[in-house]
TORZA-545441 format. One record per atom (N, C-alpha, C): residue in one letter; x, y, z; atom name; residue number from 0. Coordinates in Angstrom, 1 decimal. Example, Ala and Ser with C-alpha at 12.3 -4.5 7.8 and 13.67 -1.06 7.14 Angstrom:
  dodo       u       v       w  voke  marlum
     A    13.2    -5.7     7.8     N       0
     A    12.3    -4.5     7.8    CA       0
     A    13.2    -3.3     7.8     C       0
     S    12.8    -2.2     7.1     N       1
     S    13.7    -1.1     7.1    CA       1
     S    12.9     0.0     7.9     C       1
! end
This chain:
  dodo       u       v       w  voke  marlum
     M   183.6    40.7   156.5     N       0
     M   184.1    41.7   155.7    CA       0
     M   184.6    41.2   154.4     C       0
     A   185.4    40.1   154.5     N       1
     A   185.9    39.4   153.3    CA       1
     A   184.8    39.0   152.4     C       1
     K   183.7    38.4   153.0     N       2
     K   182.6    38.0   152.2    CA       2
     K   181.9    39.1   151.5     C       2
     Q   181.8    40.3   152.1     N       3
     Q   181.2    41.4   151.5    CA       3
     Q   182.1    41.9   150.3     C       3
     R   183.4    41.8   150.4     N       4
     R   184.3    42.2   149.3    CA       4
     R   184.1    41.2   148.1     C       4
     Q   183.9    39.9   148.5     N       5
     Q   183.7    38.9   147.4    CA       5
     Q   182.4    39.1   146.7     C       5
     I   181.4    39.4   147.4     N       6
     I   180.1    39.7   146.8    CA       6
     I   180.2    40.9   145.9     C       6
     K   180.8    42.0   146.4     N       7
     K   181.0    43.2   145.6    CA       7
     K   181.8    42.9   144.3     C       7
     M   182.8    42.1   144.4     N       8
     M   183.6    41.8   143.2    CA       8
     M   182.8    41.0   142.2     C       8
     Q   182.0    40.1   142.7     N       9
     Q   181.1    39.3   141.8    CA       9
     Q   180.1    40.2   141.1     C       9
     Q   179.6    41.2   141.8     N      10
     Q   178.7    42.1   141.2    CA      10
     Q   179.4    42.9   140.1     C      10
     R   180.6    43.3   140.3     N      11
     R   181.4    44.0   139.3    CA      11
     R   181.7    43.2   138.1     C      11
     V   182.1    42.0   138.3     N      12
     V   182.4    41.1   137.2    CA      12
     V   181.2    40.8   136.3     C      12
     G   180.1    40.7   137.0     N      13
     G   178.8    40.4   136.2    CA      13
     G   178.1    41.6   135.8     C      13
     S   178.7    42.8   135.7     N      14
     S   178.0    44.0   135.4    CA      14
     S   177.3    43.9   134.1     C      14
     L   177.9    43.2   133.0     N      15
     L   177.2    43.1   131.7    CA      15
     L   176.1    42.0   131.7     C      15
     G   176.1    41.3   132.8     N      16
     G   175.0    40.2   132.9    CA      16
     G   173.6    40.8   133.0     C      16
     A   173.6    42.1   133.2     N      17
     A   172.2    42.8   133.4    CA      17
     A   171.7    43.2   132.0     C      17
     I   172.4    42.9   130.9     N      18
     I   171.9    43.3   129.6    CA      18
     I   170.5    42.7   129.3     C      18
     Q   170.3    41.5   129.6     N      19
     Q   169.0    40.9   129.2    CA      19
     Q   167.9    41.5   129.9     C      19
     Q   168.1    41.9   131.2     N      20
     Q   167.0    42.5   131.9    CA      20
     Q   166.8    44.0   131.5     C      20
     L   167.8    44.6   130.9     N      21
     L   167.6    46.0   130.5    CA      21
     L   167.2    46.1   129.0     C      21
     E   167.2    45.0   128.3     N      22
     E   166.9    45.1   126.8    CA      22
     E   165.5    45.8   126.5     C      22
     S   164.5    45.6   127.4     N      23
     S   163.2    46.1   127.1    CA      23
     S   163.0    47.6   127.5     C      23
     R   164.0    48.2   128.1     N      24
     R   163.9    49.6   128.5    CA      24
     R   164.1    50.5   127.3     C      24
     T   163.6    51.7   127.4     N      25
     T   163.7    52.7   126.4    CA      25
     T   165.1    53.3   126.4     C      25
     D   165.5    54.1   125.4     N      26
     D   166.8    54.7   125.4    CA      26
     D   166.9    55.7   126.5     C      26
     E   165.8    56.4   126.8     N      27
     E   165.8    57.4   127.9    CA      27
     E   166.1    56.7   129.3     C      27
     Q   165.4    55.6   129.5     N      28
     Q   165.6    54.8   130.7    CA      28
     Q   167.1    54.3   130.8     C      28
     L   167.6    53.9   129.7     N      29
     L   169.0    53.4   129.7    CA      29
     L   170.0    54.5   130.0     C      29
     L   169.7    55.7   129.5     N      30
     L   170.6    56.8   129.7    CA      30
     L   170.6    57.2   131.2     C      30
     S   169.5    57.0   131.9     N      31
     S   169.5    57.3   133.3    CA      31
     S   169.9    56.2   134.2     C      31
     E   170.2    55.0   133.6     N      32
     E   170.6    53.8   134.4    CA      32
     E   171.9    54.1   135.1     C      32
     S   172.0    53.9   136.4     N      33
     S   173.3    54.1   137.1    CA      33
     S   173.9    52.8   137.7     C      33
     K   173.0    51.9   138.1     N      34
     K   173.5    50.7   138.7    CA      34
     K   174.2    49.8   137.7     C      34
     H   173.7    49.6   136.5     N      35
     H   174.3    48.8   135.5    CA      35
     H   174.6    49.7   134.3     C      35
     R   175.4    50.7   134.5     N      36
     R   175.7    51.7   133.5    CA      36
     R   176.4    51.1   132.3     C      36
     A   177.4    50.2   132.5     N      37
     A   178.1    49.6   131.4    CA      37
     A   177.2    48.8   130.5     C      37
     A   176.3    48.0   131.1     N      38
     A   175.3    47.2   130.3    CA      38
     A   174.4    48.1   129.5     C      38
     A   173.9    49.2   130.2     N      39
     A   173.0    50.2   129.5    CA      39
     A   173.7    50.8   128.3     C      39
     R   175.0    51.2   128.5     N      40
     R   175.7    51.9   127.4    CA      40
     R   176.0    50.9   126.2     C      40
     A   176.2    49.6   126.6     N      41
     A   176.4    48.6   125.5    CA      41
     A   175.2    48.4   124.7     C      41
     I   174.0    48.4   125.3     N      42
     I   172.7    48.3   124.6    CA      42
     I   172.5    49.5   123.7     C      42
     L   172.8    50.7   124.3     N      43
     L   172.6    51.9   123.5    CA      43
     L   173.5    51.9   122.3     C      43
     G   174.8    51.4   122.5     N      44
     G   175.7    51.4   121.4    CA      44
     G   175.2    50.4   120.3     C      44
     A   174.7    49.3   120.7     N      45
     A   174.2    48.3   119.7    CA      45
     A   173.0    48.8   119.0     C      45
     R   172.1    49.5   119.7     N      46
     R   171.0    50.1   119.0    CA      46
     R   171.3    51.2   118.0     C      46
     A   172.3    52.0   118.4     N      47
     A   172.8    53.0   117.5    CA      47
     A   173.4    52.4   116.2     C      47
     A   174.1    51.2   116.4     N      48
     A   174.7    50.5   115.2    CA      48
     A   173.6    50.0   114.3     C      48
     E   172.5    49.5   114.9     N      49
     E   171.4    49.0   114.1    CA      49
     E   170.7    50.2   113.3     C      49
     R   170.9    51.4   113.8     N      50
     R   170.4    52.6   113.0    CA      50
     R   171.5    53.1   112.1     C      50
     Y   172.6    52.4   112.0     N      51
     Y   173.7    52.8   111.1    CA      51
     Y   174.3    54.1   111.6     C      51
     D   174.3    54.4   112.9     N      52
     D   174.9    55.6   113.4    CA      52
     D   176.2    55.2   114.1     C      52
     A   177.3    55.1   113.3     N      53
     A   178.5    54.6   113.8    CA      53
     A   179.1    55.5   114.9     C      53
     K   179.0    56.8   114.7     N      54
     K   179.6    57.8   115.6    CA      54
     K   179.0    57.6   117.0     C      54
     T   177.7    57.5   117.1     N      55
     T   177.0    57.4   118.4    CA      55
     T   177.3    56.0   119.0     C      55
     A   177.3    55.0   118.2     N      56
     A   177.6    53.6   118.6    CA      56
     A   179.0    53.5   119.3     C      56
     R   180.0    54.1   118.6     N      57
     R   181.4    54.1   119.1    CA      57
     R   181.4    54.8   120.5     C      57
     K   180.7    55.9   120.6     N      58
     K   180.7    56.7   121.8    CA      58
     K   180.2    55.9   123.0     C      58
     Y   179.0    55.2   122.8     N      59
     Y   178.4    54.4   123.9    CA      59
     Y   179.3    53.2   124.2     C      59
     F   179.8    52.6   123.2     N      60
     F   180.7    51.4   123.5    CA      60
     F   181.9    51.8   124.3     C      60
     N   182.5    52.9   124.0     N      61
     N   183.7    53.4   124.7    CA      61
     N   183.3    53.7   126.2     C      61
     E   182.1    54.3   126.4     N      62
     E   181.7    54.5   127.8    CA      62
     E   181.4    53.2   128.5     C      62
     A   180.9    52.2   127.8     N      63
     A   180.7    50.9   128.4    CA      63
     A   182.0    50.2   128.7     C      63
     L   183.0    50.3   127.8     N      64
     L   184.3    49.8   128.1    CA      64
     L   185.0    50.4   129.3     C      64
     A   184.8    51.7   129.5     N      65
     A   185.4    52.4   130.6    CA      65
     A   184.7    52.0   131.9     C      65
     G   183.5    51.6   131.8     N      66
     G   182.8    51.3   133.1    CA      66
     G   182.7    49.8   133.4     C      66
     C   183.1    48.9   132.5     N      67
     C   183.0    47.5   132.8    CA      67
     C   184.2    47.0   133.5     C      67
     H   184.1    45.7   134.0     N      68
     H   185.3    45.1   134.6    CA      68
     H   186.3    44.6   133.5     C      68
     P   187.6    44.7   133.8     N      69
     P   188.6    44.3   132.8    CA      69
     P   188.3    42.9   132.2     C      69
     Q   187.8    42.0   133.0     N      70
     Q   187.5    40.6   132.5    CA      70
     Q   186.4    40.6   131.4     C      70
     E   185.6    41.6   131.4     N      71
     E   184.5    41.7   130.4    CA      71
     E   184.9    42.4   129.1     C      71
     R   186.0    43.1   129.2     N      72
     R   186.4    44.0   128.0    CA      72
     R   186.6    43.2   126.7     C      72
     P   187.3    42.1   126.7     N      73
     P   187.5    41.4   125.5    CA      73
     P   186.2    41.1   124.7     C      73
     A   185.2    40.5   125.4     N      74
     A   183.9    40.2   124.8    CA      74
     A   183.2    41.5   124.3     C      74
     L   183.3    42.5   125.2     N      75
     L   182.6    43.8   124.8    CA      75
     L   183.3    44.4   123.6     C      75
     R   184.6    44.3   123.5     N      76
     R   185.4    44.9   122.4    CA      76
     R   185.0    44.1   121.1     C      76
     Q   184.8    42.8   121.2     N      77
     Q   184.4    42.1   120.0    CA      77
     Q   183.0    42.4   119.6     C      77
     M   182.1    42.6   120.6     N      78
     M   180.8    43.0   120.2    CA      78
     M   180.8    44.4   119.6     C      78
     M   181.7    45.3   120.1     N      79
     M   181.8    46.6   119.5    CA      79
     M   182.3    46.5   118.0     C      79
     K   183.2    45.6   117.8     N      80
     K   183.7    45.5   116.4    CA      80
     K   182.5    45.0   115.5     C      80
     A   181.8    44.1   116.0     N      81
     A   180.6    43.6   115.2    CA      81
     A   179.6    44.7   114.9     C      81
     S   179.3    45.5   116.0     N      82
     S   178.3    46.5   115.8    CA      82
     S   178.8    47.6   114.9     C      82
     L   180.0    48.0   115.0     N      83
     L   180.6    49.1   114.2    CA      83
     L   180.7    48.6   112.7     C      83
     A   181.0    47.3   112.5     N      84
     A   181.0    46.8   111.2    CA      84
     A   179.6    46.8   110.5     C      84
     L   178.5    46.6   111.4     N      85
     L   177.2    46.7   110.9    CA      85
     L   176.9    48.2   110.6     C      85
     A   177.2    49.1   111.5     N      86
     A   176.9    50.5   111.3    CA      86
     A   177.6    51.1   110.1     C      86
     E   178.8    50.7   109.8     N      87
     E   179.6    51.2   108.7    CA      87
     E   179.4    50.4   107.5     C      87
     R   178.5    49.5   107.4     N      88
     R   178.2    48.7   106.3    CA      88
     R   179.4    47.9   105.8     C      88
     R   180.0    47.2   106.6     N      89
     R   181.2    46.4   106.2    CA      89
     R   180.8    44.9   106.5     C      89
     P   180.2    44.3   105.5     N      90
     P   179.6    42.9   105.7    CA      90
     P   180.7    41.8   106.0     C      90
     D   181.8    41.9   105.3     N      91
     D   182.9    40.9   105.6    CA      91
     D   183.4    41.0   107.0     C      91
     E   183.6    42.2   107.5     N      92
     E   184.1    42.4   108.9    CA      92
     E   183.0    42.0   109.9     C      92
     L   181.8    42.2   109.5     N      93
     L   180.7    41.8   110.4    CA      93
     L   180.7    40.3   110.6     C      93
     R   180.8    39.6   109.5     N      94
     R   180.8    38.2   109.5    CA      94
     R   181.9    37.6   110.3     C      94
     D   183.1    38.2   110.2     N      95
     D   184.3    37.7   110.9    CA      95
     D   184.1    38.0   112.4     C      95
     A   183.6    39.2   112.7     N      96
     A   183.5    39.6   114.2    CA      96
     A   182.4    38.7   114.9     C      96
     V   181.3    38.4   114.2     N      97
     V   180.3    37.6   114.8    CA      97
     V   180.8    36.2   115.0     C      97
     T   181.5    35.7   114.0     N      98
     T   182.1    34.3   114.1    CA      98
     T   183.0    34.2   115.3     C      98
     K   183.9    35.3   115.5     N      99
     K   184.8    35.3   116.6    CA      99
     K   184.1    35.3   118.0     C      99
     L   182.8    35.8   118.0     N     100
     L   182.0    35.8   119.2    CA     100
     L   181.5    34.4   119.5     C     100
     G   181.7    33.5   118.6     N     101
     G   181.2    32.1   118.7    CA     101
     G   179.7    32.0   118.3     C     101
     Q   179.2    32.9   117.5     N     102
     Q   177.9    32.9   117.1    CA     102
     Q   177.8    32.5   115.6     C     102
     E   176.6    32.1   115.1     N     103
     E   176.4    31.9   113.7    CA     103
     E   176.5    33.2   112.9     C     103
     P   177.3    33.2   111.9     N     104
     P   177.4    34.5   111.1    CA     104
     P   176.1    34.8   110.4     C     104
     P   176.0    36.1   110.0     N     105
     P   174.8    36.4   109.2    CA     105
     P   174.7    35.6   107.9     C     105
     S   173.5    35.4   107.5     N     106
     S   173.2    34.6   106.3    CA     106
     S   173.7    35.4   105.0     C     106
     A   173.9    34.6   103.9     N     107
     A   174.3    35.3   102.7    CA     107
     A   173.3    36.4   102.3     C     107
     R   172.1    36.1   102.5     N     108
     R   171.0    37.1   102.1    CA     108
     R   171.2    38.4   103.0     C     108
     Q   171.5    38.2   104.3     N     109
     Q   171.6    39.4   105.1    CA     109
     Q   172.9    40.2   104.8     C     109
     L   174.0    39.5   104.4     N     110
     L   175.2    40.1   104.0    CA     110
     L   175.0    40.9   102.7     C     110
     L   174.2    40.2   101.8     N     111
     L   173.9    40.9   100.5    CA     111
     L   173.1    42.2   100.7     C     111
     M   172.1    42.1   101.6     N     112
     M   171.3    43.3   101.9    CA     112
     M   172.2    44.4   102.5     C     112
     L   173.2    44.0   103.3     N     113
     L   174.1    45.0   103.9    CA     113
     L   175.0    45.7   102.8     C     113
     R   175.4    44.8   101.9     N     114
     R   176.2    45.4   100.7    CA     114
     R   175.4    46.3    99.9     C     114
     L   174.1    46.0    99.7     N     115
     L   173.2    46.9    98.9    CA     115
     L   173.0    48.2    99.7     C     115
     M   172.9    48.1   101.0     N     116
     M   172.8    49.3   101.9    CA     116
     M   174.0    50.2   101.8     C     116
     S   175.2    49.5   101.7     N     117
     S   176.4    50.3   101.6    CA     117
     S   176.5    51.1   100.3     C     117
     L   175.8    50.6    99.2     N     118
     L   175.8    51.2    97.9    CA     118
     L   174.7    52.4    97.9     C     118
     V   173.6    52.1    98.5     N     119
     V   172.5    53.1    98.5    CA     119
     V   172.8    54.2    99.5     C     119
     A   173.3    53.8   100.7     N     120
     A   173.5    54.8   101.8    CA     120
     A   175.0    54.6   102.3     C     120
     P   175.9    55.2   101.6     N     121
     P   177.3    55.1   102.0    CA     121
     P   177.6    55.6   103.4     C     121
     P   178.6    55.0   104.1     N     122
     P   178.8    55.5   105.5    CA     122
     P   179.2    57.0   105.5     C     122
     P   179.0    57.7   106.6     N     123
     P   179.5    59.1   106.7    CA     123
     P   180.9    59.2   106.4     C     123
     G   181.3    60.3   105.7     N     124
     G   182.7    60.5   105.4    CA     124
     G   183.0    60.0   104.0     C     124
     S   182.0    59.3   103.3     N     125
     S   182.3    58.8   102.0    CA     125
     S   182.4    60.0   101.0     C     125
     S   183.0    59.7    99.9     N     126
     S   183.2    60.8    98.8    CA     126
     S   181.9    61.2    98.2     C     126
     V   181.9    62.4    97.6     N     127
     V   180.7    62.9    97.0    CA     127
     V   180.3    62.0    95.9     C     127
     L   181.2    61.4    95.2     N     128
     L   180.9    60.5    94.1    CA     128
     L   180.1    59.3    94.6     C     128
     L   180.5    58.7    95.7     N     129
     L   179.7    57.6    96.3    CA     129
     L   178.3    58.0    96.7     C     129
     K   178.2    59.2    97.3     N     130
     K   176.9    59.7    97.7    CA     130
     K   176.0    59.9    96.5     C     130
     V   176.5    60.5    95.4     N     131
     V   175.7    60.7    94.2    CA     131
     V   175.3    59.3    93.6     C     131
     R   176.2    58.4    93.6     N     132
     R   175.9    57.0    93.1    CA     132
     R   174.8    56.4    94.0     C     132
     G   174.8    56.6    95.3     N     133
     G   173.7    56.1    96.1    CA     133
     G   172.4    56.7    95.8     C     133
     Y   172.3    58.0    95.6     N     134
     Y   171.1    58.7    95.2    CA     134
     Y   170.5    58.1    93.9     C     134
     L   171.4    57.9    92.9     N     135
     L   171.0    57.4    91.6    CA     135
     L   170.4    56.0    91.8     C     135
     I   171.1    55.2    92.6     N     136
     I   170.7    53.8    92.8    CA     136
     I   169.3    53.8    93.4     C     136
     L   169.1    54.7    94.5     N     137
     L   167.9    54.7    95.2    CA     137
     L   166.7    55.2    94.2     C     137
     L   167.0    56.2    93.4     N     138
     L   166.0    56.7    92.4    CA     138
     L   165.6    55.6    91.5     C     138
     T   166.6    54.8    91.0     N     139
     T   166.3    53.7    90.1    CA     139
     T   165.5    52.6    90.8     C     139
     I   165.8    52.3    92.0     N     140
     I   165.0    51.3    92.7    CA     140
     I   163.5    51.8    92.9     C     140
     V   163.3    53.1    93.2     N     141
     V   161.9    53.6    93.3    CA     141
     V   161.2    53.5    92.0     C     141
     I   161.9    53.9    90.9     N     142
     I   161.2    53.9    89.6    CA     142
     I   160.9    52.5    89.2     C     142
     V   161.8    51.5    89.4     N     143
     V   161.5    50.1    89.1    CA     143
     V   160.4    49.6    89.9     C     143
     A   160.4    49.9    91.2     N     144
     A   159.3    49.4    92.1    CA     144
     A   157.9    49.9    91.6     C     144
     L   157.9    51.2    91.3     N     145
     L   156.6    51.8    90.8    CA     145
     L   156.2    51.2    89.5     C     145
     A   157.1    50.9    88.6     N     146
     A   156.8    50.3    87.3    CA     146
     A   156.3    48.8    87.5     C     146
     I   156.9    48.1    88.5     N     147
     I   156.4    46.8    88.8    CA     147
     I   155.0    46.8    89.3     C     147
     G   154.8    47.8    90.3     N     148
     G   153.4    47.9    90.8    CA     148
     G   152.4    48.3    89.8     C     148
     W   152.8    49.2    88.9     N     149
     W   151.8    49.5    87.8    CA     149
     W   151.5    48.3    86.9     C     149
     G   152.6    47.6    86.6     N     150
     G   152.4    46.4    85.7    CA     150
     G   151.5    45.3    86.4     C     150
     L   151.7    45.1    87.7     N     151
     L   150.9    44.1    88.5    CA     151
     L   149.4    44.6    88.5     C     151
     A   149.2    45.9    88.7     N     152
     A   147.8    46.4    88.7    CA     152
     A   147.1    46.2    87.4     C     152
     K   147.8    46.4    86.3     N     153
     K   147.3    46.2    85.0    CA     153
     K   146.9    44.7    84.8     C     153
     V   147.8    43.8    85.2     N     154
     V   147.6    42.4    85.0    CA     154
     V   146.4    41.9    85.9     C     154
     I   146.4    42.3    87.1     N     155
     I   145.3    41.9    88.1    CA     155
     I   144.0    42.4    87.6     C     155
     A   143.9    43.5    86.9     N     156
     A   142.7    44.1    86.5    CA     156
     A   142.2    43.5    85.2     C     156
     L   143.0    42.7    84.5     N     157
     L   142.6    42.2    83.2    CA     157
     L   141.3    41.4    83.3     C     157
     P   141.2    40.4    84.3     N     158
     P   139.9    39.6    84.3    CA     158
     P   138.7    40.4    84.6     C     158
     F   138.9    41.7    85.1     N     159
     F   137.7    42.5    85.4    CA     159
     F   137.5    43.6    84.3     C     159
     G   138.1    43.4    83.2     N     160
     G   137.9    44.4    82.1    CA     160
     G   139.0    45.4    81.9     C     160
     G   140.0    45.3    82.8     N     161
     G   141.2    46.2    82.7    CA     161
     G   140.9    47.6    83.3     C     161
     V   142.0    48.3    83.5     N     162
     V   141.9    49.7    84.0    CA     162
     V   142.7    50.6    83.2     C     162
     S   142.4    51.9    83.3     N     163
     S   143.3    52.9    82.6    CA     163
     S   144.6    53.0    83.2     C     163
     S   145.6    53.6    82.5     N     164
     S   146.9    53.7    83.0    CA     164
     S   146.9    54.6    84.3     C     164
     T   146.1    55.6    84.3     N     165
     T   146.0    56.5    85.5    CA     165
     T   145.6    55.8    86.7     C     165
     V   144.5    55.0    86.6     N     166
     V   144.0    54.1    87.7    CA     166
     V   145.1    53.1    88.1     C     166
     A   145.7    52.6    87.1     N     167
     A   146.8    51.6    87.4    CA     167
     A   147.9    52.2    88.2     C     167
     I   148.2    53.4    88.0     N     168
     I   149.2    54.1    88.8    CA     168
     I   148.8    54.1    90.3     C     168
     F   147.6    54.4    90.5     N     169
     F   147.1    54.5    91.9    CA     169
     F   147.2    53.1    92.6     C     169
     W   146.7    52.1    91.9     N     170
     W   146.8    50.7    92.4    CA     170
     W   148.2    50.2    92.5     C     170
     G   149.0    50.7    91.6     N     171
     G   150.4    50.3    91.7    CA     171
     G   151.1    50.9    92.9     C     171
     L   150.8    52.2    93.2     N     172
     L   151.3    52.8    94.4    CA     172
     L   150.8    52.1    95.7     C     172
     L   149.5    51.6    95.7     N     173
     L   149.0    50.9    96.8    CA     173
     L   149.7    49.6    97.0     C     173
     I   150.0    48.9    95.9     N     174
     I   150.7    47.6    96.0    CA     174
     I   152.1    47.8    96.5     C     174
     V   152.8    48.8    96.1     N     175
     V   154.1    49.1    96.6    CA     175
     V   154.1    49.4    98.1     C     175
     A   153.0    50.2    98.5     N     176
     A   152.9    50.6    99.9    CA     176
     A   152.7    49.4   100.8     C     176
     L   151.9    48.4   100.3     N     177
     L   151.6    47.2   101.0    CA     177
     L   152.9    46.4   101.2     C     177
     V   153.6    46.3   100.1     N     178
     V   154.9    45.5   100.1    CA     178
     V   155.9    46.1   101.1     C     178
     L   156.0    47.5   101.0     N     179
     L   156.9    48.2   102.0    CA     179
     L   156.4    48.0   103.4     C     179
     G   155.1    48.0   103.6     N     180
     G   154.6    47.8   105.0    CA     180
     G   155.0    46.4   105.5     C     180
     A   154.9    45.4   104.6     N     181
     A   155.2    44.0   105.0    CA     181
     A   156.7    44.0   105.3     C     181
     L   157.5    44.7   104.5     N     182
     L   159.0    44.6   104.8    CA     182
     L   159.3    45.3   106.1     C     182
     V   158.6    46.4   106.4     N     183
     V   158.9    47.1   107.7    CA     183
     V   158.5    46.2   108.9     C     183
     L   157.4    45.5   108.7     N     184
     L   157.0    44.6   109.8    CA     184
     L   158.0    43.4   110.0     C     184
     F   158.5    42.9   108.8     N     185
     F   159.5    41.9   108.9    CA     185
     F   160.8    42.4   109.5     C     185
     G   161.2    43.7   109.1     N     186
     G   162.4    44.3   109.7    CA     186
     G   162.3    44.5   111.2     C     186
     R   161.1    44.8   111.7     N     187
     R   161.0    45.0   113.2    CA     187
     R   161.1    43.7   113.9     C     187
     R   160.6    42.6   113.3     N     188
     R   160.7    41.3   113.9    CA     188
     R   162.2    40.9   113.9     C     188
     R   162.8    41.1   112.8     N     189
     R   164.3    40.8   112.7    CA     189
     R   165.1    41.6   113.7     C     189
     Q   164.7    42.8   113.9     N     190
     Q   165.5    43.6   114.9    CA     190
     Q   165.3    43.1   116.3     C     190
     K   164.1    42.6   116.6     N     191
     K   163.9    42.0   117.9    CA     191
     K   164.8    40.8   118.1     C     191
     R   164.9    40.0   117.0     N     192
     R   165.7    38.8   117.1    CA     192
     R   167.2    39.2   117.3     C     192
     M   167.6    40.2   116.6     N     193
     M   169.0    40.7   116.7    CA     193
     M   169.3    41.2   118.1     C     193
     Q   168.3    41.8   118.8     N     194
     Q   168.5    42.3   120.1    CA     194
     Q   168.7    41.1   121.1     C     194
     A   167.8    40.1   120.9     N     195
     A   167.9    38.9   121.7    CA     195
     A   169.3    38.2   121.5     C     195
     E   169.7    38.1   120.3     N     196
     E   171.0    37.5   120.0    CA     196
     E   172.2    38.3   120.6     C     196
     R   172.0    39.6   120.5     N     197
     R   173.1    40.5   121.0    CA     197
     R   173.2    40.3   122.5     C     197
     A   172.1    40.2   123.2     N     198
     A   172.1    40.0   124.7    CA     198
     A   172.7    38.7   125.0     C     198
     G   172.4    37.6   124.2     N     199
     G   173.1    36.3   124.4    CA     199
     G   174.5    36.3   124.2     C     199
     R   175.0    37.1   123.2     N     200
     R   176.4    37.2   122.9    CA     200
     R   177.2    37.8   124.0     C     200
     L   176.6    39.0   124.5     N     201
     L   177.4    39.7   125.5    CA     201
     L   177.4    39.0   126.9     C     201
     T   176.2    38.4   127.3     N     202
     T   176.2    37.8   128.5    CA     202
     T   176.9    36.4   128.5     C     202
     G   176.9    35.8   127.3     N     203
     G   177.6    34.5   127.2    CA     203
     G   179.1    34.8   127.1     C     203
     G   179.5    35.9   126.5     N     204
     G   181.0    36.1   126.4    CA     204
     G   181.6    36.7   127.6     C     204
     G   180.8    37.4   128.5     N     205
     G   181.3    38.0   129.7    CA     205
     G   181.6    37.0   130.7     C     205
! end
């Protein structure tokens, strides 16, 4: 009987240890997970943070905290701080939270991108002025990108006799689309790395 209680306690203490094996599951599968509910909610919270959905991330992390063993809560709270800092575009707090987890902080380039994101897409609850500023910055980025694509198309076509401005606009749009596609592919690979690092942080800290 005592051995059974010991095994049961070990299973409770290691409830977040199931994160790695649950990482590949879909959100729907995680929502229906009952055996390792705390681990599933932690993953859902981190995924929501990566979508910059702070409200949903906080909800899932609170559910994970309520369902995990007390010994696991400090590490989970720290992971929650890091995830919410990401979701709310707070690069300095993200760097500090990740460092406290004993992990390598985000690179300067990653923190810069997060700062730019905070300008283009301010967190929910931001003032109207900040939102308008974000729209203007985004519009400027789009115009500059199209202008660069148009210019590249004109330069590339020079050895072939050149192209009209109208045709250059088409090729410029194509160049921009290709660059954006490459960035999306890079972003997905980066997201997978972040998920693996997140699983290592939680399982290592628990």
